[in-house]
N, C-alpha and C positions, 0 to 999 in steps of 0.2 A: 529624741529627735522627733520632730513634728513634720508631718507631710502636709504641705499647703496645696490647696486645689485638688485634693484627692478625688472629689466628685468629677472634676473635669478630666482627670487622668483616666479614671475608670470608664467614663463615658467615651473617651477617645479610644481606649482599648477595645471596648465592646463594638464600637462603630467600625474599627479596623478589622476585627474578626468577622463581622457581618459582611462587610464589603469583600473580604478575602474569600469567604465561602459562597458568595452570591452566585457565581457561575455554576457551581455544583448544585445548589438548591434550585436554581432556575431550570437547569436541564432535567432534574428529577421531576419537578412540577410540570414541565412541558412534555414529559414523556420521551425526551431525547437521550436520556442517560443510557438506555439499553440499545439504541439504534446502531446497527451495523449495516453498511451497504451490501447489497446482494448483486455482485457482478453477473453480467449475462454470460452464462456458460454455453458452450456449443451443444447443439442438440443432436448432431449427426455423429458424434464420437463419444465414447465412454472412457477412453484411455488417454492419459497425458504422459509426458516423458518421465514425470516423477509423481509421487503421491500428492494428493490435493493439499493435505496439511503442510507438507514440506514446501510446496510451491506458494502457498498462501504466505508463509512466513519468511522463506529464504530464496524466492525467485531472483532477487537482486544479486545474491551471492552466486547463484548458478549462472546468471547472465554475465557477471563480471568474470567468472572463471572461464566461461566460453570465450569471451572477448580476448582474455589473455592467452588462452591456448591457440586461438585462430591467428591472432595478430603476431604474437611473440614466438610461438612454437610451431606454427604451420599446421596444426592439427585441425581437421575440418569435420570430423564425424565423432559421434558418441553413441553408445548402445544404451537404449532406454530400458526401463524396468520390464517392458514386454519382450525384450530380446531383439527388437528391431534396431536398425542403424539409422540414426537421424543426423542431419546436418546441423552443426552448431550455429544456428542463425535465428535471430529474432524475427526477421521478416519471412524467411522461408520455412521455418518450423513452427514457432509459437503463433504467429499471426495467421497461419494457415487455418487454424481452428478458432483462435480468439480474434476474429476479424473486426469486431466492434470496439474500436479503441475507446470511444466515449463511454460506452456502456460496460466495458470490461476494465481496461486499464484506469481510465480517468475516474471511474466510480470510487475506487479505493484510494487512489492517489490524492484526489481532491478532498476526500473525507479526512485523510491523515495530514493534509497540508504538505505533501511531498511533491517536489518538482524534479522528476528524473531527467537525466540528460541524454536519454536514448535517442531523442529526436534531433539532437544536434548533428548526428551522423546518419541516422536512418531516416528514410522517407516516411512521413506520416501516412498510414494506410488510408485508402478511400473507404468510407463507411459503406457497409452492405445495406442496400435499401430494401 
């Protein structure tokens, strides 16, 4: 069996893999491969309702759980890791400390290309000046 146009096929495969890997190599060369956004954290408090690592990765699960408990089960309060009682509320609990939506929420959501639906029901907070 003879392969015709083997040079063209090989050239096409090489070109395909170069184009496939271009975004990775471009980000490495531009120094963007290790970039992670640094959200603006509150300066006047050191305690969050849960640990930072948990909130970084699972805050959406916490907020969905809160929503279900408030709306479907009528529960309004939760005890935080510091033993305090908090209202299960995005606007009254979370945004009390994290008041810069653009510098806190949007910094990571835009980086990850995530469009949360929080603001379909909640009022977008005014930015602190």
